N, C-alpha and C positions, 0 to 999 in steps of 0.2 A: 568640151564641145557641147553645144546646146542641142537638145533633141526635142522632138515633138512625137507624142503618142496619141494615136487616134483609134477609136472604135468604128464600128460599122454604121453606115448610113441607114437610118430606120426605114427610109422610103420603100425599098424592095420587100419589106416584111409586113408593112401596114395592112395590105389586103388580106393577110393571114390572120390578123388579130380578131379574135371573136368568132372565127369559123367553127361550125360544129365539129366534133371530133372525127366523125365519119368523113367529112370533106378533107380534114387534115390527113387522115389516114390514106385517103385515095391519092394524096401527094407525097406519101412517105414520110409524113410529119407527125410527131407525137406531142400532145400536150402533157405537161407534168406540173404538179403542184409542189413547190419547194418544201421538204420536210426537215431540212437542216440548213444551217448557215455556219460556216461556208459550205458550199456544195454545188451551187448552180450559178456559175459566173456568166452574167449577160455580156454579149459581145458589142452591144451598142453603147451602153453606159459604162461599161468596164467596172461592174460592181457585182458582188454576190448578192443575189436577191434575198429578200427577207422571206422567212417561213410564211407559207400560205400564198405567196405570190405565184402567179401562173407564168410558166416559160414554155416556149416551143423548142423541141429538139428536132433539128433538121440538118440535112446535108448542105454544105455551103462551099462553093468554089472560091477558095481564098487566094489561089494562084492561077489566074486565068491566062498567063503568058503561054505563048506557043513555044514551049521548051520542054525538056525531059522532066522538069520540076513542076509542071501543071499539076495542080493538086486540089482535092476537096476532102472534107471530113466533117463529122458531127460537131454542131455548136448549139448553144443555147441563146435564145433571145427572149428577153422579158416581154410578155404581151403588154402592149401599150407604151413601150419605151419610145421616147420621142427626141431626146437630145444626145447627139453623138458625143462621146467623150473625146475632147480635143484640147490637150493641154501641152505647154512647153515646159520642159525640165521637171515634170511632176509624174512620178510612178503611182498609179492606182493600187489600192490595197489588194485588189484581186490578182495582180501581178506580184506585188511585193511579198505576198504570203505564200507563194508556191514555188516549186522547182520550175525554171523556165528554160526552154531551149530557144536560143536566138539563131536565126538563119539570115545570112547577109546575101543579097541579090544585087546583080547588075541591071542595067536598063533593059536587057533582053531576057530576064527571068532566069539567068544562069546563077547557081549558088557559088559564091566565092569563098565562104567560110561559114562555120557554125560552131556553137559551143553551148554548154549547159551551165547554169549558175543558179544559186538560191536567189529568189526574188529580192531578198533584202540587200543584195549586192549588185543588182541589175545595172545600175549606172555605170559601174566600171567596165562591164562587158559591152554595153551599148557604146561608150566612148571608143573602146578598142576596135570594135567592128566598123563603126562609122568613120574612123580614121583611115580605113583602107581606101585609097583614091577612087577605085572603080565601083565601089559599093553605092547603090542608089537608095536602098531601103532595107530594112530589117522586118522580118516576120517573127513575132513572138508566139511560142506554142506552149501550152501547159505540158511539160515533159512527160509526166507520168502517163497520161492518156493520148498525148499527141495532138490534141485539138488546137486549132488556130485560136489565138488570143487577141492580137492587136498588131497594128502596123506602127513602125518607128521610122522616122526619118530625121534628117538634119533640119534644125529650125532656122 
């Protein structure tokens, strides 16, 4: 089964790029400078940022459905990220190199299934979960910290 992985749209974050730290802090956001790689996975471009790059650590509602699974959590976005990762059949290294939790949801935001797998084997779990007839999309999370990573759907 062919799948499509997408990162976040940069548009909602652009107004935050370059703001003074005090203005970010007033919004509950922190600026960090990457001091290791891997370590700061950007959710727009779906890549680990390079040492010295600036990222924003903020809370993001990744599941806005009016269901018991409505959810938000901390994510990193690279300051200046412009191009949303959007590829068919390709798993980015930021997912491939980590333990991933995949959560399968229907159209109403109800979780139908979930599992954890090493990112190096992610395709097999994607295929299994997308084969469930009522599944509309998957959310990938970095299993160790629980942070939202990406959206996966049928291509």
